[in-house]
KETIDREN-565734 format. One record per residue: residue number from 0; residue in three letters; z, x, y of N, C-alpha, C in turn. Coordinates in Angstrom, 2 decimals. Layout:
! residues N
(site NUM; ala; (Z; X; Y); (Z; X; Y); (Z; X; Y)) ...
***
This chain:
! residues 75
(site 0; met; (19.58; 3.54; -21.53); (18.40; 4.37; -21.64); (17.35; 3.89; -20.64)) (site 1; ser; (16.77; 4.80; -19.88); (15.75; 4.40; -18.92); (14.39; 4.35; -19.58)) (site 2; gln; (13.56; 3.47; -19.06); (12.21; 3.34; -19.57); (11.27; 4.06; -18.63)) (site 3; arg; (10.33; 4.75; -19.19); (9.31; 5.41; -18.38); (8.13; 4.48; -18.21)) (site 4; arg; (7.63; 4.44; -17.01); (6.45; 3.63; -16.76); (5.21; 4.44; -17.08)) (site 5; ser; (4.17; 3.74; -17.47); (2.91; 4.43; -17.73); (2.25; 4.79; -16.41)) (site 6; ser; (1.33; 5.72; -16.47); (0.64; 6.12; -15.25); (-0.18; 4.98; -14.69)) (site 7; ser; (-0.66; 4.06; -15.53); (-1.42; 2.92; -15.02); (-0.51; 1.97; -14.25)) (site 8; glu; (0.76; 1.83; -14.68); (1.72; 1.01; -13.93); (2.02; 1.67; -12.60)) (site 9; asp; (2.19; 2.98; -12.58); (2.44; 3.70; -11.35); (1.25; 3.57; -10.40)) (site 10; ser; (0.07; 3.72; -10.93); (-1.14; 3.60; -10.13); (-1.27; 2.18; -9.57)) (site 11; ala; (-0.87; 1.19; -10.35); (-0.93; -0.19; -9.90); (0.01; -0.40; -8.71)) (site 12; thr; (1.16; 0.23; -8.71); (2.09; 0.12; -7.59); (1.46; 0.68; -6.33)) (site 13; arg; (0.86; 1.83; -6.44); (0.19; 2.46; -5.30); (-0.94; 1.57; -4.79)) (site 14; asp; (-1.73; 1.03; -5.70); (-2.84; 0.15; -5.32); (-2.34; -1.13; -4.65)) (site 15; arg; (-1.23; -1.68; -5.16); (-0.67; -2.89; -4.55); (-0.19; -2.62; -3.13)) (site 16; leu; (0.41; -1.46; -2.92); (0.83; -1.09; -1.56); (-0.37; -0.98; -0.62)) (site 17; leu; (-1.41; -0.34; -1.07); (-2.61; -0.20; -0.24); (-3.22; -1.56; 0.08)) (site 18; ala; (-3.34; -2.41; -0.94); (-3.93; -3.74; -0.74); (-3.07; -4.60; 0.19)) (site 19; ala; (-1.77; -4.57; -0.02); (-0.88; -5.36; 0.83); (-0.97; -4.91; 2.28)) (site 20; thr; (-1.02; -3.62; 2.50); (-1.12; -3.08; 3.85); (-2.43; -3.52; 4.51)) (site 21; thr; (-3.52; -3.38; 3.79); (-4.82; -3.79; 4.31); (-4.83; -5.27; 4.63)) (site 22; asn; (-4.30; -6.09; 3.71); (-4.28; -7.53; 3.93); (-3.44; -7.92; 5.14)) (site 23; leu; (-2.27; -7.33; 5.27); (-1.41; -7.64; 6.41); (-2.08; -7.27; 7.74)) (site 24; ile; (-2.67; -6.10; 7.78); (-3.33; -5.66; 9.01); (-4.49; -6.58; 9.36)) (site 25; ala; (-5.29; -6.93; 8.36); (-6.44; -7.81; 8.60); (-6.00; -9.20; 9.04)) (site 26; arg; (-4.95; -9.69; 8.44); (-4.50; -11.06; 8.70); (-3.67; -11.18; 9.98)) (site 27; asp; (-2.73; -10.23; 10.18); (-1.73; -10.40; 11.24); (-1.71; -9.27; 12.27)) (site 28; gly; (-2.52; -8.25; 12.09); (-2.53; -7.13; 13.03); (-1.64; -6.00; 12.57)) (site 29; ile; (-1.91; -4.83; 13.10); (-1.21; -3.62; 12.66); (0.29; -3.68; 12.96)) (site 30; ala; (0.68; -4.31; 14.04); (2.10; -4.39; 14.38); (2.88; -5.20; 13.36)) (site 31; ala; (2.21; -6.10; 12.65); (2.88; -6.94; 11.65); (3.10; -6.21; 10.33)) (site 32; ala; (2.48; -5.06; 10.17); (2.57; -4.33; 8.91); (3.84; -3.49; 8.88)) (site 33; thr; (4.98; -4.17; 8.81); (6.25; -3.46; 8.69); (6.48; -3.07; 7.24)) (site 34; ser; (7.35; -2.13; 7.03); (7.65; -1.68; 5.66); (8.10; -2.84; 4.77)) (site 35; arg; (8.99; -3.67; 5.28); (9.49; -4.80; 4.49); (8.40; -5.81; 4.17)) (site 36; arg; (7.58; -6.12; 5.15); (6.50; -7.08; 4.89); (5.50; -6.52; 3.89)) (site 37; ile; (5.20; -5.24; 3.99); (4.26; -4.62; 3.05); (4.82; -4.70; 1.63)) (site 38; thr; (6.07; -4.27; 1.46); (6.62; -4.26; 0.10); (6.86; -5.67; -0.42)) (site 39; asp; (7.22; -6.61; 0.45); (7.35; -8.00; 0.00); (6.01; -8.52; -0.51)) (site 40; glu; (4.96; -8.27; 0.25); (3.63; -8.74; -0.15); (3.15; -8.04; -1.42)) (site 41; ala; (3.48; -6.76; -1.56); (3.05; -6.00; -2.74); (3.93; -6.30; -3.96)) (site 42; gly; (5.13; -6.84; -3.71); (6.04; -7.12; -4.82); (6.65; -5.87; -5.41)) (site 43; val; (6.93; -4.90; -4.54); (7.51; -3.63; -5.00); (8.75; -3.30; -4.19)) (site 44; asn; (9.50; -2.32; -4.66); (10.70; -1.85; -4.00); (10.36; -1.12; -2.71)) (site 45; leu; (11.20; -1.25; -1.71); (10.99; -0.60; -0.42); (10.82; 0.92; -0.57)) (site 46; ala; (11.51; 1.51; -1.50); (11.44; 2.97; -1.70); (10.06; 3.42; -2.21)) (site 47; ala; (9.25; 2.50; -2.69); (7.92; 2.86; -3.21); (7.03; 3.45; -2.12)) (site 48; ile; (7.22; 3.01; -0.89); (6.42; 3.57; 0.21); (6.69; 5.06; 0.34)) (site 49; thr; (7.95; 5.43; 0.38); (8.31; 6.85; 0.49); (7.86; 7.63; -0.73)) (site 50; tyr; (8.05; 7.04; -1.91); (7.68; 7.72; -3.15); (6.18; 8.04; -3.18)) (site 51; trp; (5.36; 7.06; -2.84); (3.92; 7.24; -2.95); (3.26; 7.87; -1.73)) (site 52; phe; (3.80; 7.59; -0.53); (3.09; 8.00; 0.67); (3.91; 8.86; 1.63)) (site 53; gly; (5.21; 8.97; 1.42); (6.04; 9.78; 2.29); (6.56; 9.03; 3.50)) (site 54; ser; (5.75; 8.12; 4.04); (6.16; 7.31; 5.18); (5.24; 6.11; 5.30)) (site 55; lys; (5.69; 5.13; 6.06); (4.85; 3.96; 6.30); (3.59; 4.35; 7.06)) (site 56; glu; (3.72; 5.28; 7.99); (2.57; 5.72; 8.77); (1.50; 6.33; 7.86)) (site 57; asn; (1.93; 7.14; 6.88); (0.98; 7.72; 5.92); (0.32; 6.62; 5.08)) (site 58; leu; (1.09; 5.60; 4.71); (0.53; 4.47; 3.95); (-0.51; 3.74; 4.78)) (site 59; val; (-0.20; 3.44; 6.03); (-1.16; 2.76; 6.90); (-2.43; 3.61; 7.05)) (site 60; asp; (-2.28; 4.90; 7.27); (-3.44; 5.79; 7.36); (-4.28; 5.73; 6.09)) (site 61; ala; (-3.63; 5.80; 4.93); (-4.35; 5.77; 3.65); (-5.06; 4.43; 3.46)) (site 62; ala; (-4.40; 3.34; 3.85); (-5.01; 2.02; 3.70); (-6.24; 1.89; 4.60)) (site 63; leu; (-6.12; 2.36; 5.82); (-7.26; 2.28; 6.74); (-8.42; 3.16; 6.28)) (site 64; gln; (-8.11; 4.34; 5.77); (-9.16; 5.22; 5.25); (-9.83; 4.62; 4.03)) (site 65; ser; (-9.03; 4.01; 3.16); (-9.57; 3.37; 1.97); (-10.50; 2.21; 2.35)) (site 66; glu; (-10.08; 1.44; 3.32); (-10.90; 0.32; 3.77); (-12.18; 0.82; 4.44)) (site 67; glu; (-12.07; 1.90; 5.19); (-13.25; 2.49; 5.83); (-14.27; 2.94; 4.79)) (site 68; arg; (-13.78; 3.57; 3.71); (-14.68; 4.01; 2.64); (-15.33; 2.80; 1.96)) (site 69; arg; (-14.54; 1.74; 1.73); (-15.06; 0.54; 1.06); (-16.15; -0.11; 1.91)) (site 70; val; (-15.90; -0.24; 3.20); (-16.88; -0.84; 4.10); (-18.13; 0.02; 4.18)) (site 71; gly; (-17.95; 1.32; 4.23); (-19.07; 2.24; 4.29); (-19.99; 2.12; 3.08)) (site 72; lys; (-19.43; 1.85; 1.91); (-20.23; 1.69; 0.69); (-21.02; 0.39; 0.71)) (site 73; glu; (-20.50; -0.61; 1.43); (-21.18; -1.90; 1.49); (-22.37; -1.88; 2.43)) (site 74; cys; (-22.39; -0.93; 3.39); (-23.45; -0.88; 4.38); (-24.69; -0.23; 3.85)) 
***
């Protein structure tokens, strides 16, 4: 029998992917933000990128936009 995850668990996976992507880019540069490194840092399955964002490029775009909004609020 399969277990269903709660929406908060699903949301946490998405948030971990965004945070891992942002951290990798800040620490090592955008070229270092490979799919495997992102998911290793986030502690999630490689397929989570496709599930949540469609592609790594979409994830990177979302992470950069999220960071831009966060920085904008701090100013």
